[in-house]
C-alpha positions in Angstrom: 0.0 0.0 0.0 1.4 3.4 -1.1 2.2 5.9 1.8 -0.8 8.3 0.5 -3.3 5.2 0.7 -2.0 4.2 3.8 -2.7 7.8 5.3 -6.1 7.8 4.1 -7.1 4.5 5.7 -5.6 5.6 8.9 -7.6 9.0 8.6 -10.8 7.1 8.0 -10.1 4.8 11.1 -9.5 7.5 13.5 -12.4 9.6 12.2 -14.8 6.6 12.4 -13.6 5.4 16.0 -13.5 9.0 17.1 -16.9 10.0 16.1 -18.2 6.6 17.3 -16.7 7.1 20.8 -17.8 10.8 21.0 -21.2 9.7 20.3 -21.3 6.9 22.6 -20.1 8.6 25.8 -21.9 11.7 25.0 -25.0 10.1 24.3 -24.9 8.3 27.6 -24.4 11.8 29.5 -26.6 14.1 27.4 -29.5 15.6 29.3 -32.7 15.0 27.5 -35.5 17.6 28.2 -38.5 15.6 29.5 -42.1 16.3 30.5 -43.4 16.1 34.0 -44.3 12.3 33.4 -40.7 11.6 32.4 -41.6 10.9 28.8 -40.0 13.2 26.0 -43.3 14.5 24.8 -43.4 12.4 21.4 -46.8 10.6 21.4 -48.5 8.2 19.0 -51.9 6.9 18.5 -53.6 9.9 19.9 -51.7 10.0 23.0 -51.9 6.4 23.7 -48.2 5.8 23.2 -45.7 8.0 24.8 -42.1 8.1 24.4 -40.1 7.2 27.6 -36.5 8.4 28.4 -34.4 6.0 30.3 -30.8 5.6 31.0 -29.0 3.1 28.8 -28.9 -0.3 30.7 -25.8 -1.7 31.8 -26.3 -4.8 29.7 -26.0 -2.6 26.7 -23.4 -0.3 28.0 -20.8 -2.7 29.0 -20.6 -5.1 26.0 -20.5 -2.0 23.9 -17.2 -0.8 25.8 -15.8 -4.3 25.2 -16.2 -3.9 21.5 -14.4 -0.5 21.4 -11.6 -2.1 23.4 -11.4 -5.2 21.2 -11.5 -3.2 18.0 -8.6 -1.0 19.3 -6.7 -4.0 20.3 -7.2 -5.5 16.9 -5.6 -2.6 15.2 -2.4 -2.7 17.6 -2.2 -6.6 17.1 -2.9 -7.1 13.4 -2.5 -5.1 10.3 -5.5 -2.9 9.3 -4.3 0.6 10.6 -2.8 1.7 7.2 0.7 0.1 6.7 1.2 -0.5 10.3 2.1 -4.4 10.5 0.6 -5.0 13.8 2.9 -6.2 16.9 2.2 -9.9 16.0 3.7 -9.5 12.6 0.7 -11.6 11.0 -0.2 -11.6 7.3 -2.7 -12.9 5.1 0.2 -14.3 2.9 2.1 -15.8 5.6 -0.9 -17.5 7.0 -1.5 -19.0 3.4 2.2 -20.1 3.2 2.1 -22.0 6.5 -1.2 -23.7 5.5 0.3 -24.6 2.2 3.4 -26.2 4.0 1.1 -27.9 6.3 -0.9 -29.4 3.4 2.4 -30.3 1.5 3.7 -32.0 4.4 0.5 -34.4 4.5 0.3 -34.7 0.8 3.9 -35.5 -0.1 4.1 -39.0 1.3 1.0 -39.8 -0.4 1.7 -38.3 -3.7 5.6 -40.0 -3.5 3.6 -43.3 -3.4 1.4 -42.5 -6.3 4.7 -42.1 -8.2 5.7 -45.7 -7.5 2.8 -47.8 -6.4 1.0 -49.9 -9.0 -2.5 -49.0 -10.1 -3.9 -51.8 -8.5 -2.5 -50.7 -5.0 -3.3 -47.2 -5.5 -7.1 -48.1 -6.3 -7.2 -49.7 -3.0 -5.4 -46.8 -1.0 -8.3 -44.7 0.9 -5.9 -41.7 1.3 -5.1 -41.8 -2.6 -8.4 -42.5 -3.5 -9.7 -39.4 -1.5 -7.1 -37.0 -3.2 -7.8 -38.8 -6.7 -11.8 -37.8 -6.2 -11.0 -34.3 -5.1 -8.6 -33.6 -7.8 -11.1 -35.0 -10.1 -13.8 -32.8 -8.6 -11.7 -29.8 -9.1 -10.5 -30.4 -12.9 -12.9 -33.0 -14.4 -16.5 -32.7 -12.9 -17.3 -29.7 -15.0 -17.8 -32.1 -18.0 -18.0 -35.6 -16.6 -20.0 -34.8 -13.6 -19.3 -34.8 -9.6 -19.3 -38.6 -9.5 -17.8 -39.3 -13.2 -21.3 -40.4 -14.7 -21.0 -38.1 -17.6 -23.1 -35.8 -19.5 -24.9 -36.7 -22.6 -25.6 -33.0 -23.4 -22.0 -32.3 -24.3 -20.9 -35.9 -24.9 -18.6 -36.3 -21.9 -18.6 -40.2 -21.1 -19.6 -42.1 -18.1 -16.3 -43.0 -16.8 -17.5 -45.7 -14.3 -19.5 -48.1 -16.7 -16.6 -50.0 -18.4 -17.1 -48.6 -21.7 -14.3 -46.8 -23.2 -13.7 -44.9 -26.5 -9.8 -45.2 -26.3 -9.1 -47.8 -24.0 -10.1 -48.7 -20.4 -6.5 -49.8 -19.2 -4.6 -47.5 -16.6 -2.2 -46.6 -19.3 -5.0 -45.6 -21.6 -6.7 -43.4 -19.1 -3.4 -41.6 -18.1 -3.0 -40.9 -21.9 -6.4 -39.6 -22.0 -5.8 -37.2 -19.1 -2.4 -36.2 -19.8 -2.6 -35.7 -23.6 -6.4 -35.0 -24.1 -8.4 -36.5 -26.9 -10.4 -35.8 -30.1 -13.2 -37.6 -31.5 -14.9 -37.0 -34.9 -18.1 -38.3 -36.1 -19.0 -37.4 -39.7 -22.6 -36.5 -40.5 -24.3 -38.8 -42.9 -27.1 -36.6 -44.1 -26.7 -37.8 -47.6 -28.3 -40.9 -46.7 -31.6 -39.5 -46.3 -34.2 -39.7 -43.4 -35.5 -43.1 -44.3 -32.2 -44.7 -44.3 -30.7 -42.9 -41.3 -33.9 -44.0 -39.3 -33.3 -47.4 -40.4 -29.6 -47.2 -39.4 -30.8 -45.9 -35.9 -32.9 -49.0 -35.4 -30.3 -51.6 -36.3 -28.0 -50.0 -34.0 -30.6 -49.9 -31.3 -30.9 -53.9 -32.2 -27.2 -54.4 -31.8 -27.0 -53.0 -28.2 -30.0 -55.2 -27.2 -32.6 -52.3 -27.0 -35.9 -52.6 -28.5 -36.4 -51.7 -32.2 -38.4 -52.0 -35.1 -37.7 -55.2 -37.0 -38.1 -54.4 -40.5 -36.3 -51.1 -40.2 -33.6 -52.8 -38.4 -33.2 -55.4 -40.9 -33.2 -52.7 -43.8 -30.6 -50.5 -41.7 -28.5 -53.6 -41.5 -28.0 -53.2 -45.2 -26.3 -49.8 -44.9 -24.1 -50.5 -42.0 -21.2 -51.0 -44.2 -20.8 -47.1 -44.2 -20.3 -47.4 -40.7 -18.1 -50.5 -40.4 -15.1 -48.6 -41.6 -14.8 -46.9 -38.1 -16.8 -49.0 -36.0 -15.7 -52.4 -37.2 -17.7 -55.1 -39.1 -18.7 -56.7 -35.8 -19.8 -53.0 -34.8 -17.4 -53.4 -31.8 -15.7 -50.3 -32.4 -12.0 -49.1 -32.8 -10.1 -47.7 -29.9 -7.3 -46.5 -32.1 -9.8 -44.1 -33.5 -12.0 -43.6 -30.6 -15.1 -45.1 -32.3 -17.4 -46.5 -29.9 -18.7 -50.1 -29.4 -22.0 -50.0 -30.8 -23.2 -53.4 -29.3 -23.2 -52.3 -25.5 -25.8 -49.9 -24.2 -23.3 -47.1 -23.1 -24.0 -44.0 -25.2 -22.3 -40.7 -25.5 -25.1 -38.6 -26.7 -28.0 -41.2 -25.8 -29.5 -44.1 -27.5 -32.9 -43.5 -28.1 -34.3 -43.4 -31.9 -34.2 -39.4 -32.0 -30.7 -39.2 -30.3 -29.1 -41.9 -32.7 -30.5 -40.2 -35.7 -29.2 -36.8 -34.8 -25.8 -38.7 -34.2 -26.0 -40.4 -37.7 -27.6 -37.5 -39.5 -25.4 -34.5 -38.2 -22.4 -36.4 -36.7 -20.6 -35.5 -33.6 -17.4 -33.7 -32.5 -15.8 -34.7 -29.1 -12.9 -33.0 -27.4 -10.8 -33.9 -24.3 -8.5 -31.2 -23.4 -5.0 -32.1 -22.4 -4.0 -31.7 -18.6 -0.4 -32.3 -18.5 0.4 -28.5 -17.9 -2.1 -28.3 -15.0 -1.7 -31.7 -13.3 1.4 -33.4 -12.1 2.2 -37.1 -13.0 1.4 -38.0 -9.5 -1.9 -36.1 -9.6 -3.1 -37.9 -12.8 -2.2 -41.3 -11.5 -4.4 -40.7 -8.3 -7.3 -39.5 -10.6 -6.8 -42.5 -12.7 -6.6 -44.8 -9.6 -10.2 -43.2 -8.5 -11.7 -43.9 -11.7 -10.4 -47.4 -11.9 -11.3 -48.1 -8.2 -14.9 -46.6 -8.7 -15.4 -48.4 -12.0 -14.6 -51.7 -10.2 -17.0 -50.9 -7.4 -19.9 -49.8 -10.2 -19.4 -53.0 -11.8 -19.7 -55.1 -8.7 -23.2 -53.5 -8.1 
């Protein structure tokens, strides 16, 4: 704080405390003119209510004096009176640095384990899982949801259902977090409404969902258009990020309408890289949390 601003703050503090103290002590001693009945003469409700004049009660006076003492003591002990650092030498920056040091002392052993332990061990380590979940909420929940269950509106996948576009191994997940992913589903509007609808029914049938039989049979004839990416068996291609169409997991929903929109308009998926924000140990504990909860979800 510059000297000018410091003097300005000090002046405001002195002025406010000074005026408040003056009014406090003057107000408790000033003589207020009263009527013979002890009231101020102010009446309401046609004389039914009259304003009385009484001394300030002790229960109000004593706490008020204490507040003045506390406020002045605070300005002596802590910064607040311009550039005066206070006799205790406390600063918010120092407090933050001490809290960070304490936090680092608690985290360091866990993060060191995260660098060396296997993912199997980490996914069973309560401390690592707790930190992994917290980091997930801070960095990933905006898209994937607080509990990793995904968001179909933006095409963020459910991370706990065992279905994975680019592979579900620990190494695959680490790579996805570290380097990000890009997915492109081209639109097939040229097929026309009828063929797109038939394909949607066929894909519903592939995943075991209810579908119109004749439409699904017709859609099978056009699936060769999709097989280049999704495979002839429709089980996807992790190298391309093409999803398995035979399970019931779906980024954007698997109703007929949602599937038709996906086929007709295409989809664009983007997973940003986090290598510049998260350390290797942090990426590993997030991965361990995903794997641990994926296993727990599969067991339900």
